[in-house]
N, C-alpha and C positions, 0 to 999 in steps of 0.2 A: 465624256463630258455628261453625253445622255443619262448615264448611269448611275451617276454622281446625282443629277436630278432626280432620278426616280427613287434610289437609294435614300435619299434626304423627304422625299415623301411620303416614303415608308415609314422612316425613323419618326417622322413627324405625326402620323398616324397612330401608329405605336404606341408612342407616348402618350395623344390624345387618350386612347382608347384607356391606356395604365392609370391618368389622371382621374377618367370619371369612375371606371373598377374601383380604383381609390376612394374616391369619393361615394360612392355607395357601402365599400364595407365601413369606413369611418364614421358613420351616420350611427351607427352603435358603440363609437369609441367615447372615452373619455378625452375632449381636447384641452388638453394644458397649453397657456399663452406665458409668455417670459417676453420682457421689451427690457432694453438697455442701450444703451453707448456700445459698448464694446470695444475700446480702443484701446489701443496696445493689448489683445486677447495676454490672459494670463490662470494661472490654477482657480484662483477665487470667480474667476466667470466660468470656467466649468464646474466648480464646484455647484454654485448656483443652478446653472441648468441642470447638471443632474441630478438632483433633488428637486428641479420641477417638475423634470420626466416623470421621476418617482410617485407624481402625481396622479397619472392617467397613462394613458394609453399609448399620445403623437401628442408630440411636442411640438407646438409654432413657437416662431420667435419673429418678434417685429425687431430692427436694428435702427434706432431713432437715427434722425439725418440732424445732419449738424444745423440745419438751418432751426429747427423745431427747441434744438439746445437751451436752455434762459436758466436753468440752478447753477451751471458751474462755466468752466472753461470748455471752448471749443474743441473737438476730437479733432486733434492730428494726423489720421490716418483720414483718407477720404473713404463716403459713404459707401462706396460701393467697395471698395478693401475689406473697410468692415465685416459687408455683408459676406463676404466670400468667404473670412477666416469663419464666421460664425455658420456658413453653411458645410464646410468642410468637416463639420465638429459630430461622430459619429451619435452622438446623443440628443443634438438636432435633425426632425423631420422636414419639416420646410422652415426658411426663414426669408423672409422680405424685410424693403426700407419700408421706415415707417410714413405715413403722412405726410405728405410739405406744408399741409395747414388743418387739418384736425386729428388729432390723435386718434378718436376714436374710429376713425374712418374704414382703417384697416379691420375691422372686429367683425364687420359685415358680412366680407367674405370666410373666416378664419371661423367665427361663430363659438368661441370656446366656452367649455363648461367651466373651467377654473382657470385664472391668472396669478401666478405667483410673484411675489414684489421680492425683490433683495434685500436682506438686511438692512442696507443702507440707501435704500432708493427713497427717494421724497415724498412719494404718496402715500396719504392719508386712507387707509385701507378700506374706511369708514364712509369716507366722503367718496373714493374710486367706485366701491359697489352702488354708492347711489346715483354717482352718477351713470352708471350703466344700467342701472332698472331705469334712470326715466329715457334713458335713450331706449327702452323696451330689452334689454340685454338681463336675461334670467342668469348671470356670471357669481361662481364664487370666488370672491378675493381674498388668499392664502399667502401669510408674510413666509420666508423661507430666515427662519430664526438664526442657525448656525451661521459660521463664516469660516473659510480655512484662514487659518490667524498669522500664517505665512510675512513675514515682513515686507514681501515684496509681490504678495496680491491684493495689490492695490496700482491703479494706473498713477495715478499720482506720487505713489512711494518708488513707481519704477524711475519714473521723470526725476523725480528726483537725486535719486542712485545714480543715475546719469551724467546729470548736472554734478555730482560731487565729487564721482568720479574721473569728470573732467575742468574739475574747478569753472567752470562757469556761473 
């Protein structure tokens, strides 16, 4: 039991050291932020995140909490499941759940240089850039223009297909 405790403390300290080291290294890197619901992950999500990653050196992703989603139906998968799926993607360097009250809150920790919007995200790039500037962020907003045009590269289309196949 004692060895497990010591081993756990050593791992925590090593992780803390690596985290601090990573932060000092990443200060000179271009941080890109992508956001989304990421419900029922599909190749369209991977395309968006890959394109966003190509804009800089480090890709951070904020997975929207269900409680904050107002513009479309609530996600099927719980917040934590969607976060785990995004964290598992090789293209993603860091992923966190969004705030439960303010979409800008996590940005204070991330300090992105670029925010990459998906082709179908409801934000207006200019309005978002102005909102960021009003909050003291010097962040460029870029819209990813392309998309994976496969029929099943949409959560809504996947759900519709499941319903169709099961005649619900």
